[in-house]
N, C-alpha and C positions, 0 to 999 in steps of 0.2 A: 505612055504610062496608063492608058486606058481611062476609065471613068474617074478613078481616085488617084490623088497624088500620094506622096510618101506618107505612111501612116504614123504620124507623130503628133503629140499634143503640145509640143513646144510652141510658145507664143500664141496658144489658142486662148479664146475668151473664157472657156470653162474647161476644167481638167479634172481627172480622176486618178487616184492612186490606190491600188489594191495589192494583195499578196500574190496575185497572178503574175505580177511583174510589170515593168514599165511598158506603157502603150499596148498592153494586151487588151485593154478596154479603152475605147475612145468615147469620151463623153460628148454627146450631141445635144441633149436637152435636159433641163432641170425644172421640175415642177414640185413645189413644196408649200407646206403650211406650218407656221410657227406662231405660238401665242403664249402670253403669260400664263403660267400654271397649267400648261398642257404639254405633253410630249410632242416634239416636232415630227414631221414625216415628210420625206422627200421621195419623189419618183425620178429615177435617173434612167434615161434612155442612152444606150451605149451601142457602139459598133465593135465588132471583133472579127479577126480572121479565124478564131477558134470556132469550129463547127459545133462543139459541145463543151460545156463547162460542168465539171463535177460539182454538184451543189455544196458538198462539204468544203470545197475550196473557198467559198464565199459566205455561206450561210452562218450567221452568228459571228462573222469576222468583222473587225474594225476596218473601215476604209476612210479615206480622205477625199474630198473634192473641193474645188475652189472656183471663185470668180476672180478674173483679172481686174485690178483697179486702174483707174486712169493715170495714177502716178507711178505705175509699174509694180506696185505691190500686189498683194492678193488678199481676198476675203476667204478665210479658211472655214471649212465645214468638216465635221467629224461625226461618225455614227457607226452603227452595226447594220449589217444586211439581214433583214428578216424575211425577205421574199426575193426569189430569183425567177424570172420568167424568160423563157426562150421564145422569141417572137418570130423565129424562122429566118430563112435566107433571103437577103434583099438584093444580092448581086452574085456574080460568079465567085467572088472571093470573100464577101463580108456577110456576117450574120448580125441580127439585131437582138439585144437583150435589154430587159428592164429590171432594174434593181430598186427595191423599196428599202430606204434607209431610215432608221429610227435611233433615238438615243438609248443608252444602256438602261435608262429608266423604263423603257418599253418592256423589258424582260419581266418586270413586275406584273405585267398583264397576263403572263403565261402561267402563273401559279395562283390557283384558287384555294383558299384555306379557311379553316375554322380554328381560331387561335385566341388565347387569352393573354392579355397584358395587364400586369398588376403593378400598382404604385409607381407609375411612370407619367411624365408629362407627355403632351403630344409631340413636341420636338424629339424627345427621347425615343418614342416609339418609331417615329419616322426615320430617325438616324439609324436605328437598329436594322430596319428593313432595307434601307439604302446600302448599308454596309454588307448585309447578307447577299445582296445582288451585285456587289462590287461597283456600285455607282460612286463616282468621284463627286464630292459635293463640298460646299463651303457654307457655313452658317453665319449669317450676318444679323441674326435676330437680336433685338434690343429689349424686348418686353420680357417680363417674367410670366411663367405659365403654371397654372395649378396642377398639382399631382392628382391624377385620376386613380382612384382606388382599383377600378375594374374597367377595362375596355376590351371589347370583344370584336374581333374580325370574324364576321359571320357569313360564310359562303360568298365571300367577296374575293376578287383578285387582289393581290398585294397592291397593285396600282390603284384600283378603285378605293381601297381602304386608305392608302396614303393620301389620295386626292381628297377624300372626304374629310379626313382628320385635318389636313392643312386648311381646307376651306372653313371648317368649323372654328378653327383657331385664328382665322384671318391671316394666315401665312401664305405668301405667294412665292413663285420661283421663276427663274429664266435660266437659259443655258449660255455659258461662256464658251465660245468655240475657238479652237486653235488646232494647228496641225498635230495629229497623233493623239488628241485628247479633247474631250468636251467635259465641262464641269457644270454641275447644277448649283445654282446660287439661291439660298433661302433668304428671304427678306420679310420684314413686317412693318417697315417704316418708309414713308415717301422720301424722307431725307437721305435715303441710301440708294435712290435711283442712280444708275450710271449715266454720266454725261459723255457724249461722243462728239463734242464740237458743234458746228453749225450746219443745219440743213438749209439748202438754198431753194427758194420758191420762185418760179417764173411761170407766167402764163403763156409765154411764147413757146414755140416748138424747140426742142433741144436735140442734141446729138449725143452719141455715146461719150463724147468728151465733155459735154456740158450737162452736168447732173442737175436735175430740178424736179419739182412736183408739177406734173402736168394737169392734175385734178386736185381740187381741195374743196370738199363739201363738209359743212358743219351741220350737225343734227342736235336739236334740243328736244328733250322729252319731259313730259309731266309724269312724275313718278311719286310713289309713296314718300312722305316726308317724316313719317314717324314709325318707329319700330318699338314694339312692346313685347315683353315675354314674362312668363311667370313660371314658378316651379314649386316644389314641395320637398321639404327635408323632414323625415319622420323623427329625427333627433331633436328638431325644434318645430313641432307641428303648429305652434301658434305664431311663428314668425312669418312675415310676408316676404316672399322673394320676388315681388313684382319689380320689374325694371322697365323704364321708358327712356327713349332717346328721340329727340326731335331735331330736324335739320335746322342749324343755327341761323341760316340766311333766310328762312321763311318768315315773311311778314304779312302775307296776304291770305294764304290758304288755311282752311280749317284742318288742322292736323288730325283731328279725330275722324275726319272723313277720308283721309288718305293715310291710313295706318295699316301696318302688318302686325298682327298679334299672333304669337306663337306660344304653344304649351305642349310639353314642358320644355323649359330651357335646359341647356347642357351645363348647368352650374349648380353649386351647392351653397353659395352665399351671395349676399347682395352685391358685394364688391365685384366678384367675378361676373355677376349678371349684368352690371353696368358696362363692363368691358365687352361682353358678348353682344349686347344690343347695339353698342356703338359700332362694332365691326360689321354687324349685319346691315345696319343702315348705310354704312360706307360702301358695302358691296352693291347695294341698290343704287345709291346716288352717283356712283362712278359713271353710270350710263346717261346721266342728265345732259351732259354736253360731250359729244363725240365728233371726231373728224374722220371722214373717209377720204383717203387720198390715193393717187396713183403717181408713181415716180419711176425714174431710171437711176435712182441713187443706189449704187451697188453695195455700199457699206452700211445701209440702213439696218438697224438691229433692234430686235424685240427686247424690251426691258431697259432701253436707253432713252435718255432725254436729249432733245434737240431744240436749239433756239432758232427762231425764224429771223432772218436778217433781211429778207426781201419778200414782199408780198404785195399783191394788187390792193389789198385792204390794209391801209396804213395802220389800222388798229391792231393788226396781227403782228406787226414788226416788234420784235423784242419778247414776244410770248414764247414760252417753252412748253413742249409737249412730250409726253411719254408714249412711246410706241408700244401698244398692247398686242398687236396682231399683224402678221405679214403673210401675204401670199406671194410666193416667188415664181417667176418664170424667166428662164434663161435658155437661149438656143444658140448653137454654133454648128451650122452644117457646112462650114467652109472646107470640109473634106471633099465636097463636090467640086469638080473642075467645071464650075458653071457660073455664069454671071448672076444667076438667081440665088446664090448662096445667101443665107440669112444669119446675122449675128446681132443678138440683142439681149439685154438684161433689163427687166422691169419688175415692178412689184405693186401690190395693192396693200395699203396700210390702214390700220385703225389706230387712232391716237386719242389721248385725253389730256387735258391740261395737267402740267406737271405738279401744280399745287393740290391736285385732287389725290386723295389717298386711294390707291388701288387695293381692293380686296377681291379675292376670287368668289365667284358665284357658288353657292352650295347646291350644285347640280346633282351630286351623288348622295341621294338620300340614304340615311342609315337603314340597313335591312330590317324588315319587320319579321319577327318570329311568329309563325302561325301555330296555334294549338299548343298542346302539351309536349314537354320533353321529359325523358327519364334520366335520372342521375343517381349517384351513390353518395351517401354521406361519408365524409372523410374526417380525419383528425390525426393528431400525433400518435406515434407508436406507443402502445401500452395503455392508451385511453380507450374507454368505451363510450363515453359521452363527452362531447367537446362543444362548448357553447359560450356565449358572452352574456352581458347583462340584459340584452334584449331577447334572449332565447334564440339567437341566430346560430346557424351551423355552417360548416364548410361542405362543399360538394364537389364531385367531379363528374362531368358529363361523359357519356360513352364515346363521344366524338373527340374528346380531348386527348391528343397524342403526346402532349408534353407534361401533363400533370403526373405527379408521383403518388396520388391518393394519400395525401397527408394534409397537414394544416395549411399548406400553401396552394392547394389545388384550385381555390377560388377565393373570392371575397367572402365576407360574412353574408349569408343569405337569410333574409327574413322568412319566418314560417307562419303560415296561416293556421289559426286555431278556430275551434268551434265558437269561441266567445272570447273577446278581448276588451277589457275595460280598464279603468284607472285603478289598478290594484286588485282587480277581480277578473274572473273569466276562467277559461279552461286552458290547460297547458300539458303537453307531453312532447318532450324534446326528441326529435329523430336521433337515433343512435348510429354510431359509426358502422358502416356496412349495410345499412338499410337502404332500400331503393325508394326514392321519392319522385313525385311528379312535380315538374317545375313549369310555371307560366312566367310571363314577362310583362311588366307594367307597360301599357301602350305598345306592346310588341317589341319593346326595346331590349336587345340582347344584353345590354349593359345593366339591366335592372331585373334580375331573376327573383322570383318569389316562390317558395314551396307551398303548393296548395293541396297536396295529397301524398299518400304513401301506398305502396302496393307490395304484394308478396311475389316471390319468385322461387325458383327451384332450390336456391340456397336458403332463403328465408321463407319457410312454409308456414301456413296458418297454424294457430295453436291447437285446433281441433281437427282430427282426421276427417277428411272429406272424400267422398260425399256421405260417408257413413253417419257423420254427425251434422248433417246439413240443417237440422232444426236447432242447433246450438248457436248462440251468439254471445258476445260479451267482450271483456277486456282482460288480457293477461299481460302482466308486466314481467320484468326479469330482474332478479337481484344483480347488483353490480358492485365491485368487479367480479369476474369469473363466475357469473351465475349460470345455472342450467335450467332445463325445463322443469325441474323439480324444486327450484327456488324462485318463487314468483308470488306476487299478489294477483288476485283474480276475482272478477265478477262475471259470473256465467249465467246465461238464461237458457233453459231448455224449454222449447215451445212445442214439443211433440204432444199431440192431443192425448189427454189422460195421464201424461207423465210430466206435466209442466213443473219446472223446478228452478229456483233461484239459488245460486251458490255464491257466497262471499267468503273469500279465503285471504287471510292476512298471513304472510310468510313469517312475520314476527309479531309486532305489536299492532293493536287496533285502538283507535281513539274515536269516540262518537261524542260530539258536542251538540246539545240542544239548548238554544237560548231561552225558549219558553216551554211549551208543553210538548210531551211526546206521547203518542198513542199507539198501542200495538193491538192488533186483533188477529187471533189464530182460530181458524175455523174448526180445527180438530185438535190433534195432539201437538204437544211441544216438548222437546227434550233438550236439555242443556248439560253438556259435559265439560268440566274444568279439570285439567290434569294436575293442577297445583292449587295455589291459594286463590281466594276470592275476597275482595273487600268491597262492601257496599256502604256508602255514606249518604244518608238522607238528612238534609239540613233543616227540614221542617217536618210536617206530619207525613205519616206513611199508613196506607190502608191496603190491606190485602184481603180479598174475598175469594173463598173456595166454595163452589157450588155443591160439591159432593165430598168425597173422602180426600184427606191429605195424609201423606206418609213421608216422614222425614227420617232419614237414616244417617247417623253421624258415626264415622269410623273410630273416632277418638274422643277428645274432650269437647265440651260445649260450655261457653261462658256467655251468660245473658246479663247485661248490665242496664238497669233502668234508672234514670236520674230522678224521676218523680214516681207517680203512682203506676200500678199495674193492675189491670182487670182481666180476669180470665173467666169467660162465661161459656159453660157447656150445656147444650140443650138437653142432653140425656145423660148417659153414663160416661164415666171417665175412669180409665185404668192407667195407673202408673206402675211400671215394673222396673225395679232397679236390681240388677244382678249382684251388686255388692253393696257398698255403704251409701248412706244418704245423710247429708248434713244440711240442716236448715238454720240459718242465722238471721234473727230478727232483732235489729238494734233498738227497737222501741216496742210498742204494743203489738199483739197478735190476737185476733179473734177468729174463731172457726165457728161457722153457723151450719149445723146439720139439722134440717127440718124434719127428718124422719129418723130412722135408726142409724147408729154409728158403731161399727165393729172394727176392732183392731186385733190382729193376730200376729204374735211375735214368736218366731221359731226359737229364739234363744232368750237372753235376759232382756228385761224391760226396766229402764231407769228414768225417773223424772227428777230433775233437780231444779228447785225454785229458790231464787235468792230472796224473795219476799214472802208474801202470803200465798197459800194454796187453798183454793176453795173448790170443793166438789159438791155439786148440788143436783139431786135427783128428785123429781116430783113424786114418783111412785116409791121406788126402793132402790137400794144398792146391794148388789149380790156379788160377793167375792168368793171364789173357790180356789183353794190351793193346797198343796201338801203341807206347807208350813208357812205361817204368816208371822212375820216379825215386824213389830211397830216400835220404833225407838225414837225418843225425843231427848233433847239435851236440857230442857227446862220443865215444862209442864205438859201432861197429857190429860185432857178432859173429855169425858164422854158424857153427854147430857141428853136427857130425854124429858118427856112430859112428867114422869113420876120421880125423877131423881138424877143423880150424876155420880160419876166416878172420877176422882182427880188423883193423878199420880204426879208427885213433884218431889223435890229433894227432901221434904219432911216425911214423906210416906205416901200411903194410899188412903184416900178418904172416899168412903162410899156413903152416899146420902140418898134417901128416898122415903116416900111415904110408907112403903112396905118393902122389906128386903127378903126375898125368898131364895134359899139355896137348896137345890135338889140334886141328888146324885145317888147312885147305888152305893157309893162310898165316898166319903169326904175325908181327906187327910189334911190336917192343918199342922204345921210345925212351927217351932220357935215360940216365943212369948211365955207367960206363966202357965203352969199346968192346970190350975183350976179354971182359968178362962178358956183354955183350949178344950178342956173336957166339956165345959158348959156349951161351947159353940158346936162341938160334935153332937151332943145330945139334942140340941135344938135343931140342928140340921137333919138328924136322923128322924126326929119326930115331926119335922115340918113346922116348928115353932119359930116365931119371930125372934130376931136377935136382940131387939130392944123395944121397950115400950115407946109408944108415940109420945113425943114431947108435948107437954101441955101447950107450949107456944104454938104447936101445929094442930091442936085439936079444934 
């Protein structure tokens, strides 16, 4: 038969089964590593009569391999081939191959992504990714987990992202192996560790039929005994999120000198903070007591608890341990027709007491985003501004392949403003479609904050550049459906010799000054109002014009003064009224003219006085007219130093020291003829009408 016997794996210590067919590969060596919360990996050395194997026959395919147990059963393993190595010809008829076998979970390491998850718990995110990669899993989680508004997988493989999230949540996993399938089991409580019966410990040498631990070394470590964290929630800025957890069994050490302090924590409230710090401390403390053992126990499994029934240290008997890590080694070269053929299965194990809560180490640190990133403001269709009570907006990053550029593209993102205080500061909300610059608090991709805005080819600056490079300012846009011609604007022109400040209100403008307001204009000022103007001064008003003032009113003017009015003109004053003028004085009126006073009336002139009318001239009164009519209803009296004339209802009385009547002709009518004739003669001769009364002599 030559060097090799019949090529069959029947009754062999280790066996393999692939899609190539029965015994096409002969398993001769298994080396592997398996640990809680880590994908396992096995290296399988095989022999084959096939001189070449097409990679697609095995790569990515599911295979089974197994260990034969002492009771005739088998320990099954299952996985997919991720690497195939042809190691060459080792005999006339046999070739050697090496296969690397990993779980389905390993495929998550082959996709690197940037992806956003919103309003999900960590288990929900993990289960979504496991399902996308067809990983068979079972969740045995008992705790409740907070919903994360926004979680970002940032340039991480799906596997690194899942590993990180599970570690942050304190969730661990192991694999349940069976023929044709392996299943990932998610756990978060020590009470759910699997029990697999009793592991036997003997310090004597064993055989393949006598399974035992050949080495048992315990290791105790001095580790931090206190874990503290803190955080900040802008919605409750005054609330403390400080959380502390100290190892309950510590009675000697100063916890403050053996403390891990972390900021910021991955939580938003005190309750979640307490849960997180407890899990982080448990992840550290699980290393406090560990067992390093070697055995030939073929069915020893990671994630399972074993009770010690025999041990050289009597104090160990009855103790239970959780297997956290295994290194496998199995070899069967019985295909050789030689007395030197080797058959063995052994392993190296790490264990912790079963009463200790296992938590995975947070080895995969959250990626840190360096520098700025660009994004576009998004919102619901039909909206131009979309914000909440904090002035936050939604955005979509350019790397986001799943966002729809709508109100669900991101979480609400805070916006940095020039000034932000308690009910005061500056604000301008980024609008949908605008490009913004985003930074991240502590570099955390889960905590974006908008710190700037930039123009692009779609959103160009409001002033044409570089032609208007000396202009700066602010231009808003009316909404909805605004255009470049519907906007408020403040513009500065800084070109030397043409400096200019423009303030444009698209509709209304309100200026409020709590105290004083001062305006200084170095040269001219012009004000145009296309409609009405109302000015209300609630106290005094003073206006001073250093030179001329001209006021032109296109229609009517009404001036109403509640009290006194004083008009003082230093020189001349001209009032020109093209039509009527009416002055109404409800009480007294006095006009003082300290020099001459002239009135010229182009038509009729009428004075109406309800009471007395007094006309007094120091020198004389001169009246010239074509016709003078003086009419009274009661008495008319003309008096002078020498006499008077009285006209009343009884007649005319002329009285004087001397009465002279002169005229080229005097006609007197009515009365008696003799008296008339006498008066005519006296008048013609210049004689007095009557003799002076004795009483007047």
